[in-house]
C-alpha positions as CSV (number, residue, x, y, z in Angstrom):
1,M,78.6,85.3,89.8
2,H,79.9,88.2,91.8
3,L,78.4,89.1,95.3
4,N,79.5,92.8,94.9
5,M,81.5,92.5,97.9
6,S,83.6,95.0,99.6
7,G,86.4,95.6,102.2
8,K,90.2,95.4,102.1
9,I,92.2,92.7,100.5
10,L,95.9,92.4,101.0
11,V,97.5,91.1,97.9
12,T,100.9,89.8,98.4
13,G,103.1,89.8,95.1
14,G,100.9,92.4,94.1
15,T,103.1,94.0,91.5
16,G,103.8,90.7,90.1
17,Y,102.4,89.2,86.8
18,I,99.2,87.4,88.5
19,G,99.1,89.8,91.3
20,S,98.8,93.0,89.3
21,H,96.0,91.3,86.8
22,T,94.3,90.1,90.0
23,S,94.7,93.5,91.7
24,V,92.8,94.9,88.7
25,E,89.9,92.6,89.0
26,L,89.5,93.2,92.7
27,L,89.2,96.8,92.4
28,R,86.9,96.4,89.6
29,A,84.9,94.2,91.9
30,G,84.5,96.6,94.6
31,Y,87.1,95.9,96.9
32,E,89.9,97.9,98.3
33,V,93.3,96.9,97.7
34,I,96.5,96.9,99.5
35,L,99.6,95.7,97.4
36,V,102.6,94.3,99.2
37,D,105.7,93.2,97.1
38,N,109.4,93.4,98.0
39,L,110.2,94.4,94.1
40,A,112.6,91.1,94.0
41,N,110.9,90.3,90.6
42,S,109.1,93.3,89.8
43,I,109.0,97.1,89.4
44,S,107.1,99.8,91.5
45,R,105.6,101.5,88.2
46,I,103.1,98.5,87.9
47,V,101.1,100.3,90.9
48,E,100.8,103.2,88.6
49,Q,99.7,100.9,85.7
50,I,97.0,99.2,87.8
51,E,95.7,102.6,88.7
52,I,95.5,103.7,85.0
53,V,93.9,100.5,84.1
54,S,91.2,100.1,87.0
55,G,90.8,103.9,87.5
56,K,91.4,103.2,91.4
57,R,94.0,103.8,93.9
58,Q,95.4,101.3,96.0
59,V,97.9,101.5,99.0
60,F,101.4,100.1,97.8
61,Y,104.0,98.6,100.3
62,Q,107.6,97.5,99.5
63,A,108.0,95.2,102.1
64,D,109.6,91.8,102.8
65,L,107.2,89.1,103.9
66,C,110.2,87.0,105.2
67,N,110.3,90.1,107.8
68,L,107.7,89.5,110.3
69,A,107.8,92.9,111.7
70,E,107.1,94.4,108.4
71,I,104.1,92.3,107.8
72,Q,102.9,93.2,111.4
73,R,103.1,97.0,110.7
74,I,100.7,96.6,107.6
75,F,98.1,94.7,109.5
76,E,98.5,97.4,112.5
77,E,98.1,100.5,109.9
78,H,95.2,98.5,108.4
79,P,93.1,96.7,111.2
80,D,90.0,96.4,108.8
81,I,91.8,94.0,106.4
82,K,89.1,91.1,105.4
83,G,91.4,89.0,103.6
84,V,94.4,87.8,102.0
85,V,95.2,86.7,98.2
86,H,99.1,85.2,98.5
87,F,101.1,85.4,95.4
88,A,104.4,86.4,96.8
89,A,107.3,83.5,96.3
90,Y,110.3,82.9,94.0
91,K,108.8,80.7,90.9
92,A,111.6,79.9,88.4
93,V,111.6,75.9,88.4
94,G,115.3,75.8,87.2
95,E,116.4,78.2,89.7
96,S,115.0,76.2,92.6
97,V,116.8,73.3,91.3
98,A,119.9,75.3,91.6
99,Q,119.3,77.1,94.6
100,P,116.8,75.1,96.7
101,L,117.7,76.7,100.1
102,K,116.8,80.2,98.5
103,Y,113.4,78.6,97.7
104,Y,112.3,77.1,100.8
105,Q,113.5,80.1,103.0
106,N,111.5,82.5,101.1
107,N,108.3,80.7,99.7
108,L,107.9,79.0,103.2
109,V,109.0,81.7,105.9
110,S,106.9,83.8,104.2
111,L,103.8,81.8,104.3
112,M,104.2,80.8,108.0
113,N,104.9,84.9,108.8
114,L,101.7,85.9,107.2
115,L,99.3,83.2,109.0
116,Q,101.0,84.3,112.3
117,V,99.9,87.6,111.9
118,M,96.5,87.0,110.0
119,G,95.8,84.8,113.1
120,A,96.9,87.6,115.6
121,H,94.7,89.9,113.7
122,N,91.8,87.4,113.3
123,V,91.9,87.7,109.6
124,E,90.3,84.4,108.5
125,A,90.0,84.4,104.7
126,F,93.1,83.3,102.8
127,V,93.3,82.4,98.8
128,F,96.6,80.7,98.1
129,S,98.3,80.7,94.7
130,S,99.3,77.1,94.4
131,S,100.4,75.4,90.8
132,C,99.6,72.2,88.9
133,T,103.5,71.2,89.9
134,V,101.9,69.5,93.0
135,Y,100.9,66.5,90.7
136,G,104.4,66.1,89.2
137,Q,103.7,64.0,86.0
138,P,100.3,62.6,86.6
139,A,99.6,59.0,85.9
140,T,96.5,60.1,84.3
141,L,95.2,62.9,82.2
142,P,93.6,65.0,82.6
143,V,94.4,66.2,86.3
144,T,91.7,66.3,88.6
145,E,91.8,67.8,92.2
146,G,91.6,64.2,93.6
147,S,94.9,63.1,91.3
148,P,97.6,62.2,93.9
149,V,100.0,64.8,94.7
150,Q,103.2,63.2,93.5
151,K,106.9,63.9,94.5
152,A,107.6,67.2,93.2
153,F,109.9,67.6,89.9
154,S,111.8,70.9,91.7
155,P,112.1,72.5,95.0
156,Y,109.7,75.2,93.6
157,G,107.1,72.5,93.3
158,N,107.9,71.3,96.6
159,T,107.3,74.7,98.2
160,K,103.9,74.5,96.9
161,Q,103.3,71.2,98.4
162,I,104.6,72.0,101.7
163,S,102.5,75.2,101.8
164,E,99.2,73.6,101.1
165,E,100.2,71.1,103.9
166,I,101.0,74.1,106.4
167,L,97.6,75.9,105.2
168,N,95.9,72.2,105.8
169,D,97.2,71.9,109.1
170,T,96.6,75.5,110.2
171,V,93.1,75.2,109.1
172,A,92.8,72.4,111.4
173,T,93.7,74.2,114.4
174,S,92.3,77.6,113.8
175,A,89.6,79.5,112.2
176,L,91.5,80.2,108.9
177,K,89.7,79.4,105.8
178,V,91.4,78.8,102.5
179,V,90.9,78.2,98.8
180,S,93.8,77.0,97.2
181,L,94.0,77.3,93.3
182,R,96.4,75.2,91.4
183,Y,96.8,76.8,88.0
184,F,98.1,75.6,85.0
185,N,100.2,77.8,82.8
186,P,99.2,81.6,82.8
187,I,99.9,83.5,79.6
188,G,98.9,86.7,77.8
189,A,98.2,90.3,79.1
190,H,95.5,92.5,80.2
191,P,93.5,93.6,77.1
192,S,94.5,97.3,77.6
193,G,98.1,96.4,76.9
194,L,99.1,98.4,80.2
195,I,99.9,95.2,82.4
196,G,101.7,92.2,81.5
197,E,104.3,89.5,82.0
198,L,107.4,91.4,83.1
199,P,110.2,89.3,83.5
200,L,113.4,90.7,85.1
201,G,116.4,89.1,83.4
202,I,116.2,85.9,81.4
203,P,112.3,84.6,81.3
204,N,111.7,81.1,82.4
205,N,108.4,80.7,80.6
206,L,107.6,80.1,77.0
207,V,105.5,83.1,76.1
208,P,107.8,85.9,77.1
209,I,110.6,84.1,75.4
210,I,108.6,83.8,72.2
211,T,107.2,87.5,72.3
212,Q,111.0,88.7,73.1
213,T,112.6,86.7,70.2
214,A,109.9,88.2,67.8
215,A,110.5,91.6,69.0
216,G,114.5,91.3,68.3
217,L,115.6,91.3,72.0
218,R,116.6,87.5,71.8
219,P,118.3,85.8,68.9
220,A,116.3,82.6,68.8
221,L,113.9,80.4,70.9
222,M,114.8,77.3,72.3
223,V,112.5,74.4,72.2
224,Y,113.4,72.0,75.0
225,G,113.2,68.6,73.7
226,N,111.4,67.0,70.8
227,D,111.6,63.6,71.7
228,Y,108.8,63.4,74.4
229,N,105.7,60.9,74.1
230,T,103.4,63.8,72.6
231,P,101.8,64.1,69.1
232,D,104.8,66.4,68.0
233,G,107.2,65.4,70.4
234,T,107.1,68.7,72.4
235,C,105.8,69.3,76.1
236,I,102.3,69.6,76.4
237,R,100.7,72.5,78.8
238,D,97.4,73.9,79.9
239,Y,97.7,77.8,79.1
240,I,95.2,79.9,80.4
241,H,94.8,83.7,80.0
242,V,96.0,85.7,82.9
243,V,92.8,87.8,83.0
244,D,90.8,84.6,83.2
245,L,93.1,83.4,86.0
246,A,92.4,86.9,87.9
247,I,88.8,86.7,87.8
248,A,89.1,83.1,89.6
249,H,90.7,84.8,92.5
250,V,88.0,87.2,93.0
251,V,85.2,84.6,92.8
252,A,87.4,82.5,95.5
253,I,87.6,85.6,97.9
254,D,84.0,86.2,97.2
255,R,83.6,82.5,98.4
256,V,85.6,82.6,101.4
257,L,83.9,86.2,102.6
258,G,80.5,85.0,101.5
259,N,80.7,81.8,103.8
260,K,80.0,79.5,100.8
261,M,82.8,77.0,101.4
262,E,81.9,73.5,101.8
263,T,84.9,72.6,103.9
264,P,87.5,75.3,105.4
265,F,90.3,74.1,103.0
266,E,89.4,73.7,99.2
267,V,91.3,73.0,96.1
268,F,90.6,74.1,92.6
269,N,92.3,73.6,89.3
270,L,92.3,76.6,87.2
271,G,93.2,75.7,83.6
272,T,91.4,75.7,80.0
273,G,90.9,72.0,80.3
274,K,93.0,71.7,76.9
275,G,96.5,70.8,76.3
276,T,98.9,72.9,73.9
277,S,102.2,71.5,72.9
278,V,105.2,74.3,72.7
279,L,105.2,73.8,68.6
280,E,101.4,74.5,68.8
281,A,101.9,77.5,71.1
282,I,104.7,78.8,68.4
283,E,102.2,78.5,65.7
284,A,99.4,80.2,67.2
285,F,101.8,83.3,68.0
286,E,103.0,83.1,64.2
287,R,99.3,83.2,63.2
288,V,98.2,86.2,65.2
289,S,101.4,88.3,64.8
290,G,102.4,87.5,61.4
291,Q,105.7,87.1,62.7
292,K,108.2,84.1,61.7
293,L,109.7,82.9,64.8
294,N,113.5,81.8,64.9
295,Y,113.5,78.7,66.9
296,A,115.8,75.9,67.5
297,I,115.4,72.3,69.3
298,A,117.6,71.8,72.1
299,G,118.0,68.9,74.7
300,R,115.2,68.3,77.4
301,R,115.5,70.8,80.2
302,E,115.6,69.5,83.9
303,G,112.5,69.6,86.2
304,D,110.2,69.6,82.7
305,V,107.0,67.7,83.0
306,E,106.2,65.9,79.6
307,Q,102.3,66.9,79.5
308,V,99.7,68.1,81.7
309,W,96.4,69.7,81.5
310,A,93.8,70.4,83.7
311,D,90.1,68.9,84.5
312,T,88.5,72.2,85.3
313,S,84.9,70.5,86.0
314,R,85.2,71.2,89.6
315,A,85.8,75.0,89.4
316,N,83.2,75.2,86.7
317,R,80.6,73.6,88.8
318,I,81.3,74.6,92.4
319,L,82.9,78.3,91.7
320,G,80.8,78.9,88.6
321,W,84.2,80.1,87.0
322,K,85.1,79.1,83.4
323,S,87.9,80.1,81.4
324,S,86.6,82.5,78.4
325,K,89.7,83.4,76.0
326,D,91.3,81.1,73.7
327,L,95.1,80.5,72.5
328,D,94.9,83.1,69.9
329,E,93.6,85.7,72.1
330,M,96.3,84.8,74.7
331,M,99.0,85.3,72.0
332,A,97.8,88.4,70.7
333,S,97.3,90.1,74.1
334,A,100.9,89.2,74.9
335,W,102.4,90.3,71.7
336,Q,100.5,93.8,72.2
337,W,102.0,94.0,75.5
338,E,105.5,93.1,74.2
339,L,105.1,95.9,71.4
340,N,104.0,98.2,74.0
341,L,107.1,97.7,76.1
342,K,109.2,98.3,73.3
343,N,107.6,101.4,72.6
344,G,108.4,102.5,76.1
345,I,105.1,102.3,77.5
346,L,106.3,102.0,81.1
347,N,108.4,105.3,80.7
348,K,105.7,107.6,79.6
């Protein structure tokens, strides 16, 4: 599946959750990695953790993509960058509803700055971290890449839609080639237990709240809404292991650099193709960890979609990529990471 490519890849948001796992897989695949992150939602220690897991060094810049000069400096110091995998963005749905301008400013200006500098340096390969939020609440399930992009439920989701429009328009007038990966709900951690999801402050995602509650860091887990039109009344999502997701980014950058694209802007859903309810996710965690979770039912949360899961057949067929890890593996790895954090793994 992997073409054994080489060359420098710039990974923005590289110390974040998905960025760090993707960096490990890129290094493992033979690429050199340049990480850039402003550390707004991550810590610099992750750079060392990536090196420990991969056995390879990478270059790290603490920089803000909203500052054009900082991006220009990176490209001037590395004129041989072959491609960009772009994760850097604010991503909390609830916060985006409360602070829309913060999200539009950060997520869109950073993208436009990056594209401008890439164009000036003739870097054409771009893999974009998109989201299933672009589909809103789909009329039919599972969601295919041909499903209509609906009005976004949140400013965060809207920044992903607008970003895809910006990329589409740029592709039409330049040599840029883009693979946009619309992912469903990434969870879990690296099997080494050395990198994983590291939310600063209160997590917005279900699994870190589950693991933090089980580890005694939170008194209880709130299940937002049990009156949805689903089998057990709780929201349904397509949870995918972060390592499976990371591998898909390597396949995508291989595809762009290997001139395998059918059109200069391609979109792929990344998920397992299976929907899991919040209560089913809790049950899976309890099963693999042996921990009973203290949880309570609360009212619905603004911006939450009732149910969504992916049709992954396009990614399976065209990318030759398929998710391989099941929900129990996802939960077990997330719990191991939480226990390692509790034991001070990042302080050793």
